[in-house]
FIVOLUM-8379 format. One record per residue (C-alpha): residue number from 1; chain; x, y, z. Coordinates in steps of 0.001 Angstrom, whole numbers, plus 500000, padded with zeros to 6 digits. Layout:
// residues N
+------+------+--------+--------+--------+
! rolo ! zaro !     px !     py !     pz !
+------+------+--------+--------+--------+
!  NUM !    A !      X !      Y !      Z !
...
+------+------+--------+--------+--------+
//
This chain:
// residues 219
+------+------+--------+--------+--------+
! rolo ! zaro !     px !     py !     pz !
+------+------+--------+--------+--------+
!    1 !    A ! 543699 ! 410502 ! 512537 !
!    2 !    A ! 546713 ! 412769 ! 513171 !
!    3 !    A ! 548657 ! 414307 ! 510327 !
!    4 !    A ! 551485 ! 412163 ! 508958 !
!    5 !    A ! 555031 ! 413023 ! 509911 !
!    6 !    A ! 557035 ! 414646 ! 507119 !
!    7 !    A ! 560525 ! 413401 ! 506293 !
!    8 !    A ! 562346 ! 415669 ! 503858 !
!    9 !    A ! 565125 ! 413855 ! 502044 !
!   10 !    A ! 567831 ! 415812 ! 500209 !
!   11 !    A ! 570191 ! 413978 ! 497868 !
!   12 !    A ! 572257 ! 414226 ! 494711 !
!   13 !    A ! 571678 ! 411436 ! 492174 !
!   14 !    A ! 575431 ! 411049 ! 491586 !
!   15 !    A ! 576174 ! 410669 ! 495309 !
!   16 !    A ! 577094 ! 407099 ! 496193 !
!   17 !    A ! 576033 ! 407608 ! 499820 !
!   18 !    A ! 572550 ! 408600 ! 498664 !
!   19 !    A ! 572511 ! 405521 ! 496435 !
!   20 !    A ! 573334 ! 403432 ! 499494 !
!   21 !    A ! 570848 ! 405297 ! 501722 !
!   22 !    A ! 567869 ! 404744 ! 499420 !
!   23 !    A ! 567308 ! 401340 ! 501029 !
!   24 !    A ! 566814 ! 403131 ! 504365 !
!   25 !    A ! 564233 ! 405461 ! 502847 !
!   26 !    A ! 562483 ! 402444 ! 501342 !
!   27 !    A ! 562462 ! 400791 ! 504763 !
!   28 !    A ! 560900 ! 403894 ! 506333 !
!   29 !    A ! 558104 ! 403725 ! 503756 !
!   30 !    A ! 557657 ! 400001 ! 504374 !
!   31 !    A ! 557627 ! 400181 ! 508166 !
!   32 !    A ! 555668 ! 403382 ! 508760 !
!   33 !    A ! 553360 ! 403507 ! 505744 !
!   34 !    A ! 550904 ! 406411 ! 505834 !
!   35 !    A ! 552303 ! 407633 ! 509165 !
!   36 !    A ! 555262 ! 409221 ! 507355 !
!   37 !    A ! 555353 ! 411143 ! 504085 !
!   38 !    A ! 558659 ! 411394 ! 502228 !
!   39 !    A ! 559418 ! 414661 ! 500461 !
!   40 !    A ! 562192 ! 414082 ! 497931 !
!   41 !    A ! 564346 ! 417131 ! 497304 !
!   42 !    A ! 567648 ! 417630 ! 495487 !
!   43 !    A ! 570876 ! 419365 ! 496443 !
!   44 !    A ! 573802 ! 420128 ! 494160 !
!   45 !    A ! 576893 ! 418235 ! 495287 !
!   46 !    A ! 577887 ! 417108 ! 491792 !
!   47 !    A ! 576559 ! 420106 ! 489896 !
!   48 !    A ! 580026 ! 420515 ! 488356 !
!   49 !    A ! 581872 ! 417215 ! 488438 !
!   50 !    A ! 584968 ! 418554 ! 486693 !
!   51 !    A ! 585423 ! 420896 ! 489654 !
!   52 !    A ! 584173 ! 418488 ! 492327 !
!   53 !    A ! 586308 ! 415543 ! 491212 !
!   54 !    A ! 588787 ! 416726 ! 488602 !
!   55 !    A ! 589887 ! 419694 ! 490702 !
!   56 !    A ! 588852 ! 418592 ! 494199 !
!   57 !    A ! 590583 ! 415227 ! 493886 !
!   58 !    A ! 593559 ! 416465 ! 491833 !
!   59 !    A ! 596041 ! 415546 ! 494577 !
!   60 !    A ! 594377 ! 412138 ! 495076 !
!   61 !    A ! 594599 ! 410789 ! 491503 !
!   62 !    A ! 591536 ! 412685 ! 490262 !
!   63 !    A ! 588799 ! 410522 ! 488780 !
!   64 !    A ! 590828 ! 407362 ! 489340 !
!   65 !    A ! 591158 ! 408123 ! 493043 !
!   66 !    A ! 587515 ! 409070 ! 493341 !
!   67 !    A ! 586437 ! 405857 ! 491614 !
!   68 !    A ! 588493 ! 403864 ! 494127 !
!   69 !    A ! 586887 ! 405823 ! 496972 !
!   70 !    A ! 583407 ! 404966 ! 495667 !
!   71 !    A ! 584282 ! 401270 ! 495331 !
!   72 !    A ! 585592 ! 401227 ! 498905 !
!   73 !    A ! 582420 ! 402922 ! 500175 !
!   74 !    A ! 580181 ! 400322 ! 498545 !
!   75 !    A ! 582262 ! 397314 ! 499603 !
!   76 !    A ! 580607 ! 397256 ! 503030 !
!   77 !    A ! 577075 ! 397097 ! 501592 !
!   78 !    A ! 575684 ! 394086 ! 499767 !
!   79 !    A ! 572431 ! 395704 ! 498608 !
!   80 !    A ! 573988 ! 397936 ! 495939 !
!   81 !    A ! 575890 ! 397183 ! 492746 !
!   82 !    A ! 578557 ! 399225 ! 490974 !
!   83 !    A ! 579697 ! 398948 ! 487391 !
!   84 !    A ! 583456 ! 398202 ! 487379 !
!   85 !    A ! 584128 ! 401174 ! 485083 !
!   86 !    A ! 582165 ! 403729 ! 487111 !
!   87 !    A ! 583598 ! 407252 ! 486749 !
!   88 !    A ! 586092 ! 405851 ! 484249 !
!   89 !    A ! 584288 ! 405093 ! 480987 !
!   90 !    A ! 581600 ! 407776 ! 481411 !
!   91 !    A ! 581913 ! 410931 ! 483495 !
!   92 !    A ! 578678 ! 412943 ! 483718 !
!   93 !    A ! 579395 ! 416674 ! 483642 !
!   94 !    A ! 576613 ! 417477 ! 486086 !
!   95 !    A ! 573802 ! 415982 ! 488151 !
!   96 !    A ! 571598 ! 418992 ! 487369 !
!   97 !    A ! 570016 ! 417565 ! 484176 !
!   98 !    A ! 568896 ! 414498 ! 486137 !
!   99 !    A ! 567572 ! 416619 ! 488989 !
!  100 !    A ! 565490 ! 418885 ! 486790 !
!  101 !    A ! 564019 ! 416005 ! 484803 !
!  102 !    A ! 563103 ! 414248 ! 488050 !
!  103 !    A ! 561390 ! 417415 ! 489298 !
!  104 !    A ! 559306 ! 417170 ! 486126 !
!  105 !    A ! 558497 ! 413532 ! 486962 !
!  106 !    A ! 557305 ! 414625 ! 490413 !
!  107 !    A ! 554741 ! 416816 ! 488673 !
!  108 !    A ! 553495 ! 414503 ! 485933 !
!  109 !    A ! 553723 ! 411052 ! 487546 !
!  110 !    A ! 554350 ! 411369 ! 491310 !
!  111 !    A ! 553390 ! 407753 ! 492001 !
!  112 !    A ! 556249 ! 406622 ! 489759 !
!  113 !    A ! 558769 ! 409169 ! 490955 !
!  114 !    A ! 560718 ! 406679 ! 493059 !
!  115 !    A ! 560721 ! 404250 ! 490133 !
!  116 !    A ! 562124 ! 406981 ! 487906 !
!  117 !    A ! 564745 ! 407937 ! 490472 !
!  118 !    A ! 565837 ! 404317 ! 490802 !
!  119 !    A ! 565988 ! 403924 ! 487025 !
!  120 !    A ! 568245 ! 406960 ! 486644 !
!  121 !    A ! 570496 ! 405966 ! 489522 !
!  122 !    A ! 570755 ! 402437 ! 488131 !
!  123 !    A ! 571616 ! 403789 ! 484691 !
!  124 !    A ! 574669 ! 405435 ! 486212 !
!  125 !    A ! 575814 ! 403228 ! 489078 !
!  126 !    A ! 574972 ! 399833 ! 487584 !
!  127 !    A ! 575161 ! 400435 ! 483811 !
!  128 !    A ! 577795 ! 403181 ! 483725 !
!  129 !    A ! 575744 ! 405464 ! 481466 !
!  130 !    A ! 576210 ! 409230 ! 481294 !
!  131 !    A ! 573120 ! 410565 ! 483065 !
!  132 !    A ! 574237 ! 414096 ! 482311 !
!  133 !    A ! 572922 ! 413456 ! 478773 !
!  134 !    A ! 569232 ! 414082 ! 478044 !
!  135 !    A ! 568791 ! 411041 ! 475731 !
!  136 !    A ! 570109 ! 408739 ! 478466 !
!  137 !    A ! 567711 ! 410216 ! 481014 !
!  138 !    A ! 564739 ! 409971 ! 478682 !
!  139 !    A ! 565593 ! 406380 ! 477823 !
!  140 !    A ! 565797 ! 405438 ! 481515 !
!  141 !    A ! 562387 ! 406968 ! 482210 !
!  142 !    A ! 560823 ! 405431 ! 479118 !
!  143 !    A ! 562036 ! 401985 ! 480142 !
!  144 !    A ! 559950 ! 402183 ! 483340 !
!  145 !    A ! 556844 ! 403560 ! 481643 !
!  146 !    A ! 557105 ! 407263 ! 482469 !
!  147 !    A ! 555853 ! 409504 ! 479671 !
!  148 !    A ! 558794 ! 411415 ! 478235 !
!  149 !    A ! 556396 ! 413706 ! 476342 !
!  150 !    A ! 554651 ! 414742 ! 479579 !
!  151 !    A ! 558000 ! 415285 ! 481272 !
!  152 !    A ! 559153 ! 417414 ! 478358 !
!  153 !    A ! 556102 ! 419639 ! 478742 !
!  154 !    A ! 557034 ! 420419 ! 482352 !
!  155 !    A ! 560563 ! 421223 ! 481234 !
!  156 !    A ! 559349 ! 423445 ! 478404 !
!  157 !    A ! 557004 ! 425487 ! 480591 !
!  158 !    A ! 559717 ! 426064 ! 483190 !
!  159 !    A ! 557852 ! 424595 ! 486161 !
!  160 !    A ! 560375 ! 421802 ! 486728 !
!  161 !    A ! 563196 ! 424358 ! 486775 !
!  162 !    A ! 561250 ! 426487 ! 489253 !
!  163 !    A ! 560746 ! 423439 ! 491497 !
!  164 !    A ! 564469 ! 422708 ! 491438 !
!  165 !    A ! 565193 ! 426328 ! 492330 !
!  166 !    A ! 562777 ! 425964 ! 495265 !
!  167 !    A ! 564769 ! 422939 ! 496430 !
!  168 !    A ! 567968 ! 425001 ! 496261 !
!  169 !    A ! 566377 ! 427913 ! 498100 !
!  170 !    A ! 565071 ! 425693 ! 500906 !
!  171 !    A ! 568407 ! 423861 ! 501006 !
!  172 !    A ! 570142 ! 427125 ! 501840 !
!  173 !    A ! 567467 ! 428147 ! 504346 !
!  174 !    A ! 567718 ! 424824 ! 506204 !
!  175 !    A ! 571521 ! 424784 ! 505954 !
!  176 !    A ! 571661 ! 421371 ! 504305 !
!  177 !    A ! 575271 ! 420195 ! 504507 !
!  178 !    A ! 575248 ! 417721 ! 501669 !
!  179 !    A ! 573940 ! 414410 ! 500359 !
!  180 !    A ! 572157 ! 412572 ! 501817 !
!  181 !    A ! 570411 ! 414700 ! 504442 !
!  182 !    A ! 567287 ! 413643 ! 506335 !
!  183 !    A ! 565200 ! 416445 ! 507852 !
!  184 !    A ! 562468 ! 416002 ! 510453 !
!  185 !    A ! 560320 ! 418171 ! 512685 !
!  186 !    A ! 560268 ! 421216 ! 510414 !
!  187 !    A ! 564056 ! 421393 ! 510277 !
!  188 !    A ! 564707 ! 420921 ! 514001 !
!  189 !    A ! 566270 ! 417518 ! 513395 !
!  190 !    A ! 568825 ! 416963 ! 510638 !
!  191 !    A ! 570669 ! 413722 ! 510012 !
!  192 !    A ! 573482 ! 414021 ! 507506 !
!  193 !    A ! 575636 ! 411474 ! 505757 !
!  194 !    A ! 575906 ! 407719 ! 506222 !
!  195 !    A ! 573267 ! 407472 ! 508969 !
!  196 !    A ! 572069 ! 403990 ! 509893 !
!  197 !    A ! 568420 ! 403044 ! 509571 !
!  198 !    A ! 567951 ! 402510 ! 513314 !
!  199 !    A ! 568970 ! 406113 ! 513993 !
!  200 !    A ! 566414 ! 407383 ! 511482 !
!  201 !    A ! 563802 ! 405014 ! 512879 !
!  202 !    A ! 564418 ! 406122 ! 516482 !
!  203 !    A ! 563935 ! 409777 ! 515569 !
!  204 !    A ! 560722 ! 409031 ! 513688 !
!  205 !    A ! 559313 ! 406888 ! 516502 !
!  206 !    A ! 560001 ! 409590 ! 519074 !
!  207 !    A ! 558277 ! 412250 ! 516989 !
!  208 !    A ! 555302 ! 409978 ! 516398 !
!  209 !    A ! 555119 ! 409227 ! 520103 !
!  210 !    A ! 555325 ! 412902 ! 521099 !
!  211 !    A ! 554298 ! 414922 ! 518019 !
!  212 !    A ! 554417 ! 418243 ! 519903 !
!  213 !    A ! 557772 ! 417674 ! 521580 !
!  214 !    A ! 559571 ! 419862 ! 519078 !
!  215 !    A ! 557423 ! 422850 ! 519996 !
!  216 !    A ! 558848 ! 423040 ! 523483 !
!  217 !    A ! 561630 ! 425496 ! 524208 !
!  218 !    A ! 564290 ! 425036 ! 526875 !
!  219 !    A ! 565905 ! 428422 ! 526429 !
+------+------+--------+--------+--------+
//
């Protein structure tokens, strides 16, 4: 049996487009099974939300304008739900705490990583909780049966932080533009932003059909 195809998926947990795109990643897993492995990585788009939104959207009504933008983005998709007070009642300072705790989950309970990711995203987008706060993150993980004590150990020993730094280092090396980004064929193919499932599927099918196609050079 040939090696499975690797799909590297970069996202920021506070990114609404990544929240929307998760259904496409789930569909890849459903349709291709063991033929494709999904490597979840994180990039920092909302590492400093006061700068990203408060400053970056200052001439567009700041958080109010950004909240309207997010609602408009989601309006076209019926598979996701937004809390009506999103970015209004609670405004997480950073996505970094969520990213580092999820890197810890990847180490201690990889089979439940996607469950943990969904729980944290849901805590923010659906329940309007501040996922920049450690107690909120721990509560979300505990609710889906992930051991907070085991996660804490990976945070205390620094390995989760090192894994997040590795994500950042590879993000720069592969010139990831933002969230979400789908990377195939060792970085030769990058799909960025609101990319439809059929586009992702077509790229995967072609690589599975001709696994050595990317090795050819036309220069």
